[in-house]
C-alpha atoms as a printed R data frame, in Angstrom:
    type eleno elety resid chain resno       x       y       z
1   ATOM     1    CA   MET     A     1  19.945  -9.699  13.823
2   ATOM     2    CA   MET     A     2  17.134 -11.338  15.787
3   ATOM     3    CA   ARG     A     3  14.732 -10.774  12.897
4   ATOM     4    CA   GLU     A     4  17.133 -12.392  10.438
5   ATOM     5    CA   LEU     A     5  17.774 -15.317  12.766
6   ATOM     6    CA   LEU     A     6  14.064 -16.041  13.291
7   ATOM     7    CA   SER     A     7  13.208 -15.607   9.619
8   ATOM     8    CA   GLY     A     8  16.008 -18.002   8.690
9   ATOM     9    CA   ILE     A     9  14.620 -20.622  11.052
10  ATOM    10    CA   LEU     A    10  11.068 -20.169   9.750
11  ATOM    11    CA   TYR     A    11  11.925 -19.917   6.064
12  ATOM    12    CA   PRO     A    12  11.935 -23.638   5.150
13  ATOM    13    CA   LEU     A    13   8.500 -24.101   6.713
14  ATOM    14    CA   THR     A    14   6.890 -20.953   5.317
15  ATOM    15    CA   ARG     A    15   8.261 -21.717   1.862
16  ATOM    16    CA   VAL     A    16   6.542 -25.119   1.873
17  ATOM    17    CA   VAL     A    17   3.274 -23.566   3.099
18  ATOM    18    CA   GLU     A    18   3.353 -20.951   0.335
19  ATOM    19    CA   ARG     A    19   3.881 -23.637  -2.305
20  ATOM    20    CA   VAL     A    20   1.120 -25.904  -1.013
21  ATOM    21    CA   SER     A    21  -1.438 -23.108  -0.538
22  ATOM    22    CA   PRO     A    22  -0.740 -20.421  -3.171
23  ATOM    23    CA   GLY     A    23  -1.890 -16.873  -2.637
24  ATOM    24    CA   ILE     A    24  -1.181 -13.336  -3.719
25  ATOM    25    CA   ARG     A    25   1.477 -11.146  -2.144
26  ATOM    26    CA   ILE     A    26   0.908  -7.384  -2.401
27  ATOM    27    CA   LEU     A    27   4.096  -5.349  -2.062
28  ATOM    28    CA   MET     A    28   4.026  -1.899  -0.469
29  ATOM    29    CA   TYR     A    29   6.379   0.850  -1.622
30  ATOM    30    CA   HIS     A    30   6.320   4.587  -0.986
31  ATOM    31    CA   ARG     A    31   9.192   6.553  -2.504
32  ATOM    32    CA   VAL     A    32  11.842   5.585  -5.069
33  ATOM    33    CA   TYR     A    33  14.571   8.174  -4.715
34  ATOM    34    CA   PRO     A    34  18.386   8.438  -4.317
35  ATOM    35    CA   MET     A    35  18.206   9.557  -0.678
36  ATOM    36    CA   GLU     A    36  21.578  10.136   0.962
37  ATOM    37    CA   SER     A    37  20.548   8.757   4.361
38  ATOM    38    CA   TYR     A    38  18.325   5.792   5.195
39  ATOM    39    CA   ASP     A    39  14.584   6.394   5.266
40  ATOM    40    CA   GLN     A    40  12.191   3.494   5.849
41  ATOM    41    CA   LEU     A    41   9.840   4.809   3.162
42  ATOM    42    CA   VAL     A    42  12.508   5.294   0.489
43  ATOM    43    CA   VAL     A    43  14.046   2.719  -1.842
44  ATOM    44    CA   HIS     A    44  17.036   3.746  -3.956
45  ATOM    45    CA   PRO     A    45  16.303   3.630  -7.713
46  ATOM    46    CA   ASP     A    46  19.082   1.089  -8.310
47  ATOM    47    CA   ARG     A    47  17.738  -1.182  -5.578
48  ATOM    48    CA   PHE     A    48  14.192  -0.779  -6.919
49  ATOM    49    CA   ALA     A    49  15.302  -1.622 -10.471
50  ATOM    50    CA   ALA     A    50  17.059  -4.764  -9.226
51  ATOM    51    CA   GLN     A    51  13.983  -5.824  -7.235
52  ATOM    52    CA   MET     A    52  11.670  -5.299 -10.219
53  ATOM    53    CA   GLN     A    53  14.053  -7.141 -12.549
54  ATOM    54    CA   TRP     A    54  14.079 -10.117 -10.177
55  ATOM    55    CA   LEU     A    55  10.281 -10.101  -9.942
56  ATOM    56    CA   ASN     A    56  10.027  -9.931 -13.712
57  ATOM    57    CA   GLU     A    57  12.221 -13.021 -14.058
58  ATOM    58    CA   HIS     A    58  11.008 -15.121 -11.106
59  ATOM    59    CA   ALA     A    59   7.429 -14.161 -10.187
60  ATOM    60    CA   ARG     A    60   4.013 -13.826 -11.783
61  ATOM    61    CA   VAL     A    61   3.425 -10.096 -11.409
62  ATOM    62    CA   ILE     A    62  -0.191  -9.017 -11.862
63  ATOM    63    CA   SER     A    63  -2.192  -5.838 -11.342
64  ATOM    64    CA   LEU     A    64  -4.150  -5.241  -8.167
65  ATOM    65    CA   GLU     A    65  -7.385  -5.372 -10.177
66  ATOM    66    CA   GLU     A    66  -6.413  -8.810 -11.503
67  ATOM    67    CA   ALA     A    67  -5.531  -9.917  -7.984
68  ATOM    68    CA   VAL     A    68  -8.922  -8.856  -6.631
69  ATOM    69    CA   GLU     A    69 -10.628 -10.811  -9.412
70  ATOM    70    CA   GLU     A    70  -8.549 -13.932  -8.773
71  ATOM    71    CA   LEU     A    71  -9.179 -13.736  -5.038
72  ATOM    72    CA   SER     A    72 -12.911 -13.710  -5.714
73  ATOM    73    CA   THR     A    73 -12.818 -16.724  -8.029
74  ATOM    74    CA   GLY     A    74  -9.932 -18.793  -6.658
75  ATOM    75    CA   VAL     A    75  -6.154 -18.389  -6.726
76  ATOM    76    CA   ARG     A    76  -4.480 -21.137  -8.749
77  ATOM    77    CA   LYS     A    77  -0.954 -19.719  -9.008
78  ATOM    78    CA   PRO     A    78   1.120 -17.519  -6.676
79  ATOM    79    CA   GLY     A    79   1.014 -13.880  -7.691
80  ATOM    80    CA   VAL     A    80   2.759 -10.631  -6.768
81  ATOM    81    CA   VAL     A    81   1.311  -7.115  -6.908
82  ATOM    82    CA   VAL     A    82   3.202  -3.803  -6.734
83  ATOM    83    CA   THR     A    83   1.654  -0.789  -4.973
84  ATOM    84    CA   PHE     A    84   2.824   2.687  -3.919
85  ATOM    85    CA   ASP     A    85   1.362   4.892  -1.171
86  ATOM    86    CA   ASP     A    86   0.925   8.685  -0.934
87  ATOM    87    CA   GLY     A    87   1.647   9.644  -4.550
88  ATOM    88    CA   TYR     A    88   5.234  10.874  -4.607
89  ATOM    89    CA   ARG     A    89   6.725  12.791  -7.499
90  ATOM    90    CA   ASP     A    90   9.659  10.385  -7.645
91  ATOM    91    CA   ASN     A    91   7.235   7.587  -8.564
92  ATOM    92    CA   LEU     A    92   7.002   9.333 -11.932
93  ATOM    93    CA   GLU     A    93  10.685  10.189 -12.276
94  ATOM    94    CA   TYR     A    94  12.319   6.995 -11.042
95  ATOM    95    CA   ALA     A    95   9.767   4.191 -10.678
96  ATOM    96    CA   LEU     A    96   7.687   4.610 -13.831
97  ATOM    97    CA   PRO     A    97  10.560   4.115 -16.326
98  ATOM    98    CA   VAL     A    98  11.443   0.790 -14.671
99  ATOM    99    CA   LEU     A    99   7.825  -0.363 -14.527
100 ATOM   100    CA   THR     A   100   7.307   0.624 -18.175
101 ATOM   101    CA   ARG     A   101  10.485  -1.060 -19.388
102 ATOM   102    CA   LEU     A   102   9.578  -4.328 -17.681
103 ATOM   103    CA   ALA     A   103   5.814  -4.008 -18.300
104 ATOM   104    CA   ILE     A   104   5.138  -4.411 -14.566
105 ATOM   105    CA   PRO     A   105   1.694  -3.159 -13.478
106 ATOM   106    CA   ALA     A   106   1.385  -1.041 -10.339
107 ATOM   107    CA   THR     A   107  -1.254   0.848  -8.376
108 ATOM   108    CA   ILE     A   108  -0.458   4.274  -6.935
109 ATOM   109    CA   PHE     A   109  -2.645   5.430  -4.048
110 ATOM   110    CA   ILE     A   110  -2.829   9.209  -3.998
111 ATOM   111    CA   THR     A   111  -3.975  11.671  -1.342
112 ATOM   112    CA   THR     A   112  -5.942  14.455  -3.017
113 ATOM   113    CA   GLN     A   113  -4.714  17.331  -0.857
114 ATOM   114    CA   PHE     A   114  -1.135  16.256  -1.485
115 ATOM   115    CA   CYS     A   115  -1.873  16.561  -5.215
116 ATOM   116    CA   ASP     A   116  -3.551  19.950  -4.659
117 ATOM   117    CA   GLY     A   117  -0.435  21.174  -2.888
118 ATOM   118    CA   THR     A   118  -2.456  22.178   0.178
119 ATOM   119    CA   LEU     A   119  -0.853  19.467   2.321
120 ATOM   120    CA   VAL     A   120   2.439  17.555   2.448
121 ATOM   121    CA   HIS     A   121   3.084  14.255   4.141
122 ATOM   122    CA   PRO     A   122   4.252  15.261   7.661
123 ATOM   123    CA   ARG     A   123   7.420  13.228   7.233
124 ATOM   124    CA   TYR     A   124   8.536  15.527   4.392
125 ATOM   125    CA   ARG     A   125   7.081  18.898   5.332
126 ATOM   126    CA   ASP     A   126  10.581  20.428   5.526
127 ATOM   127    CA   GLU     A   127  11.610  19.340   2.027
128 ATOM   128    CA   ARG     A   128  12.572  22.294  -0.168
129 ATOM   129    CA   GLU     A   129  11.343  20.733  -3.392
130 ATOM   130    CA   ARG     A   130   7.832  19.459  -4.130
131 ATOM   131    CA   VAL     A   131   7.640  15.803  -3.117
132 ATOM   132    CA   HIS     A   132   4.134  14.834  -4.263
133 ATOM   133    CA   LEU     A   133   2.590  14.347  -7.690
134 ATOM   134    CA   ASN     A   134   0.404  17.202  -8.884
135 ATOM   135    CA   TRP     A   135  -2.771  16.512 -10.827
136 ATOM   136    CA   ALA     A   136  -1.118  16.941 -14.236
137 ATOM   137    CA   GLU     A   137   1.460  14.325 -13.272
138 ATOM   138    CA   VAL     A   138  -1.226  11.994 -11.931
139 ATOM   139    CA   LYS     A   139  -2.968  12.187 -15.308
140 ATOM   140    CA   GLU     A   140   0.349  11.616 -17.083
141 ATOM   141    CA   MET     A   141   1.008   8.464 -15.057
142 ATOM   142    CA   GLU     A   142  -2.545   7.188 -15.447
143 ATOM   143    CA   LYS     A   143  -2.144   7.217 -19.237
144 ATOM   144    CA   HIS     A   144   0.415   4.414 -18.986
145 ATOM   145    CA   PRO     A   145  -1.186   0.965 -19.286
146 ATOM   146    CA   GLU     A   146   0.909  -0.294 -16.370
147 ATOM   147    CA   ILE     A   147  -0.477   2.255 -13.903
148 ATOM   148    CA   ALA     A   148  -3.761   2.355 -11.967
149 ATOM   149    CA   ILE     A   149  -4.672   5.182  -9.606
150 ATOM   150    CA   GLY     A   150  -6.310   4.455  -6.264
151 ATOM   151    CA   SER     A   151  -7.516   6.587  -3.367
152 ATOM   152    CA   HIS     A   152  -5.597   7.301  -0.169
153 ATOM   153    CA   THR     A   153  -8.210   9.750   1.275
154 ATOM   154    CA   CYS     A   154  -8.236  13.532   1.038
155 ATOM   155    CA   SER     A   155  -5.854  14.478   3.859
156 ATOM   156    CA   HIS     A   156  -4.145  11.246   4.996
157 ATOM   157    CA   PRO     A   157  -5.712  11.188   8.492
158 ATOM   158    CA   HIS     A   158  -5.916   8.440  11.086
159 ATOM   159    CA   LEU     A   159  -9.428   7.437  10.080
160 ATOM   160    CA   GLN     A   160 -10.439   5.753  13.327
161 ATOM   161    CA   ARG     A   161  -9.845   8.995  15.239
162 ATOM   162    CA   LEU     A   162 -12.348  10.928  13.118
163 ATOM   163    CA   ASP     A   163 -16.059  11.363  13.740
164 ATOM   164    CA   ASP     A   164 -18.409   9.400  11.482
165 ATOM   165    CA   GLY     A   165 -19.182  12.197   9.045
166 ATOM   166    CA   THR     A   166 -15.578  13.279   8.558
167 ATOM   167    CA   ALA     A   167 -14.373   9.716   8.070
168 ATOM   168    CA   ARG     A   168 -17.055   9.081   5.431
169 ATOM   169    CA   ARG     A   169 -16.117  12.273   3.577
170 ATOM   170    CA   GLU     A   170 -12.404  11.434   3.568
171 ATOM   171    CA   ILE     A   171 -13.162   8.078   1.970
172 ATOM   172    CA   ALA     A   172 -15.942   9.004  -0.460
173 ATOM   173    CA   GLU     A   173 -14.879  12.514  -1.477
174 ATOM   174    CA   SER     A   174 -11.374  11.439  -2.409
175 ATOM   175    CA   ARG     A   175 -12.851   8.859  -4.757
176 ATOM   176    CA   ARG     A   176 -15.094  11.475  -6.349
177 ATOM   177    CA   GLN     A   177 -12.256  13.966  -6.803
178 ATOM   178    CA   ILE     A   178  -9.841  11.472  -8.312
179 ATOM   179    CA   SER     A   179 -12.483  10.088 -10.672
180 ATOM   180    CA   SER     A   180 -13.272  13.615 -11.808
181 ATOM   181    CA   ARG     A   181  -9.604  14.363 -12.445
182 ATOM   182    CA   ILE     A   182  -8.650  11.201 -14.342
183 ATOM   183    CA   GLY     A   183 -11.985  10.680 -16.071
184 ATOM   184    CA   LYS     A   184 -12.651   7.128 -14.935
185 ATOM   185    CA   PRO     A   185 -14.008   5.303 -11.872
186 ATOM   186    CA   VAL     A   186 -11.709   4.614  -8.915
187 ATOM   187    CA   SER     A   187 -12.210   1.164  -7.459
188 ATOM   188    CA   LEU     A   188  -9.256   0.709  -5.075
189 ATOM   189    CA   PHE     A   189  -8.623   2.262  -1.660
190 ATOM   190    CA   CYS     A   190  -5.724   2.334   0.809
191 ATOM   191    CA   TYR     A   191  -6.102   3.073   4.541
192 ATOM   192    CA   PRO     A   192  -3.601   5.775   5.599
193 ATOM   193    CA   SER     A   193  -1.080   4.382   8.082
194 ATOM   194    CA   GLY     A   194  -3.085   1.155   8.026
195 ATOM   195    CA   ASP     A   195  -5.479   2.697  10.565
196 ATOM   196    CA   TYR     A   196  -8.881   1.060  10.126
197 ATOM   197    CA   GLY     A   197 -11.620  -0.837  11.941
198 ATOM   198    CA   GLU     A   198 -15.026  -2.312  11.157
199 ATOM   199    CA   ARG     A   199 -16.498   1.156  10.672
200 ATOM   200    CA   GLU     A   200 -13.917   2.040   8.029
201 ATOM   201    CA   LEU     A   201 -14.473  -1.255   6.187
202 ATOM   202    CA   GLU     A   202 -18.170  -0.391   5.991
203 ATOM   203    CA   TYR     A   203 -17.537   3.150   4.771
204 ATOM   204    CA   VAL     A   204 -15.198   1.948   2.022
205 ATOM   205    CA   ARG     A   205 -17.802  -0.549   0.808
206 ATOM   206    CA   ASP     A   206 -20.525   2.098   0.937
207 ATOM   207    CA   ALA     A   207 -18.392   4.526  -1.081
208 ATOM   208    CA   GLY     A   208 -18.329   2.111  -4.008
209 ATOM   209    CA   TYR     A   209 -14.788   0.772  -3.896
210 ATOM   210    CA   ARG     A   210 -14.205  -2.801  -4.946
211 ATOM   211    CA   ALA     A   211 -11.300  -3.499  -2.586
212 ATOM   212    CA   ALA     A   212  -8.941  -1.891  -0.095
213 ATOM   213    CA   VAL     A   213  -5.411  -2.554   1.126
214 ATOM   214    CA   THR     A   214  -3.954  -2.343   4.626
215 ATOM   215    CA   VAL     A   215  -0.410  -2.480   5.983
216 ATOM   216    CA   SER     A   216  -1.066  -5.724   7.843
217 ATOM   217    CA   PRO     A   217   1.445  -8.363   6.663
218 ATOM   218    CA   GLY     A   218   0.790 -11.662   4.948
219 ATOM   219    CA   ARG     A   219  -0.331 -13.328   1.755
220 ATOM   220    CA   ASN     A   220  -3.901 -12.987   0.463
221 ATOM   221    CA   ARG     A   221  -6.088 -15.981  -0.279
222 ATOM   222    CA   GLU     A   222  -9.747 -16.550  -1.130
223 ATOM   223    CA   THR     A   223 -10.721 -16.187   2.530
224 ATOM   224    CA   THR     A   224  -9.150 -12.729   2.832
225 ATOM   225    CA   ASP     A   225 -11.627  -9.845   3.167
226 ATOM   226    CA   PRO     A   226 -11.266  -7.820  -0.076
227 ATOM   227    CA   TYR     A   227 -11.597  -4.641   2.004
228 ATOM   228    CA   ALA     A   228  -8.699  -5.658   4.288
229 ATOM   229    CA   LEU     A   229  -6.080  -6.972   1.872
230 ATOM   230    CA   ARG     A   230  -2.671  -7.625   3.400
231 ATOM   231    CA   ARG     A   231   0.576  -6.145   2.143
232 ATOM   232    CA   THR     A   232   4.312  -6.686   2.556
233 ATOM   233    CA   GLU     A   233   6.483  -3.605   3.036
234 ATOM   234    CA   ILE     A   234   9.671  -3.423   0.979
235 ATOM   235    CA   SER     A   235  12.564  -1.231   2.076
236 ATOM   236    CA   ASP     A   236  15.967  -0.167   0.819
237 ATOM   237    CA   LYS     A   237  17.545  -2.712   3.162
238 ATOM   238    CA   ASP     A   238  15.954  -5.651   1.344
239 ATOM   239    CA   SER     A   239  18.457  -7.560  -0.732
240 ATOM   240    CA   ILE     A   240  17.179  -9.925  -3.403
241 ATOM   241    CA   ALA     A   241  17.567 -12.807  -0.938
242 ATOM   242    CA   GLN     A   242  15.511 -10.915   1.657
243 ATOM   243    CA   LEU     A   243  12.915 -10.012  -0.964
244 ATOM   244    CA   GLN     A   244  12.544 -13.694  -1.800
245 ATOM   245    CA   LYS     A   245  12.179 -14.562   1.881
246 ATOM   246    CA   LYS     A   246   9.480 -11.901   2.232
247 ATOM   247    CA   LEU     A   247   7.622 -13.321  -0.757
248 ATOM   248    CA   ASP     A   248   7.743 -16.750   0.864
249 ATOM   249    CA   GLY     A   249   6.419 -15.475   4.187
250 ATOM   250    CA   ALA     A   250   9.528 -15.930   6.343
251 ATOM   251    CA   TYR     A   251   9.056 -12.549   8.018
252 ATOM   252    CA   ASP     A   252   5.266 -12.759   8.379
253 ATOM   253    CA   PRO     A   253   5.083 -14.216  11.930
254 ATOM   254    CA   ILE     A   254   7.391 -11.491  13.267
255 ATOM   255    CA   HIS     A   255   5.626  -8.709  11.388
256 ATOM   256    CA   GLN     A   256   2.207  -9.979  12.481
257 ATOM   257    CA   ILE     A   257   3.197  -9.550  16.129
258 ATOM   258    CA   LEU     A   258   4.319  -5.986  15.450
259 ATOM   259    CA   ASP     A   259   1.147  -5.294  13.461
260 ATOM   260    CA   HIS     A   260  -1.045  -6.560  16.312
261 ATOM   261    CA   ARG     A   261   0.647  -4.149  18.687
262 ATOM   262    CA   ARG     A   262   0.294  -1.256  16.245
263 ATOM   263    CA   ARG     A   263  -3.405  -1.888  15.610
264 ATOM   264    CA   ARG     A   264  -4.075  -2.196  19.326
265 ATOM   265    CA   ARG     A   265  -2.397   1.181  19.843
266 ATOM   266    CA   PHE     A   266  -4.454   2.739  17.017
267 ATOM   267    CA   ALA     A   267  -7.657   1.401  18.591
268 ATOM   268    CA   GLN     A   268  -6.706   2.910  21.953
269 ATOM   269    CA   LEU     A   269  -6.046   6.311  20.388
270 ATOM   270    CA   ALA     A   270  -9.370   6.091  18.530
271 ATOM   271    CA   ARG     A   271 -11.220   5.442  21.794
272 ATOM   272    CA   HIS     A   272  -9.501   8.429  23.396
273 ATOM   273    CA   ALA     A   273 -10.482  10.642  20.463
274 ATOM   274    CA   THR     A   274 -14.122   9.529  20.752
275 ATOM   275    CA   GLU     A   275 -14.118  10.141  24.494
276 ATOM   276    CA   ASN     A   276 -12.697  13.648  23.985
277 ATOM   277    CA   ARG     A   277 -15.394  14.498  21.402
278 ATOM   278    CA   GLU     A   278 -18.123  13.253  23.718
279 ATOM   279    CA   ALA     A   279 -16.670  15.238  26.619
280 ATOM   280    CA   ARG     A   280 -16.658  18.439  24.531
281 ATOM   281    CA   SER     A   281 -20.260  17.884  23.434
């Protein structure tokens, strides 16, 4: 209730700001599935279809590659991008038909060991059925003109907690493996759990990616670092009115406070991990 109250107060101001200074809003999804109980990472297919239909009618939806290009040359019109994290099987079953029908482009960030079947996202390790895309399904999705495949590392770790060599391998090796599987270069990266620092930005650049997305909220403009692009999380609780408010930045100030706390916590855990490695050596 407090979030809705504050966003309602801020909405008239943030809406004006978004109109005066246009940017690009990158939406973050994970799963699209008819889950019986609420899960923050899951959007019901009916809700997803309604959200995509509204975007198709009221927003300029562009691919992430187009967004990166516009951000480098100057954003003249507001734009919206659709992305998915982790590479879930239901992206193929439930999301792809909607995206194809409406010709909405999307980027799916996959974790290679999820596709191999050697790992499962910890949140869904007790699921009886396979929850992630396998490589054949990744290739099937990549054939659709609406879909681009990006990297989400090899094992979905907290990158800042890894030693230098392991962090580099997670970032670079996943790109190599995905490129080998789909037969084309991979230019887009996504930090697992939004856990990144200056070191990770450098490693992503060195690995040859053109851009990377975070989970930090907000709209992207020309001044945004292409290796730290902001995104807006969409959940099953978001009505069309709430989706519109998110696109206009009404929730950004609240989410930025929460993101600051989260990133500070990640940095603390990274320091502890480094101290433990040094103590063992």
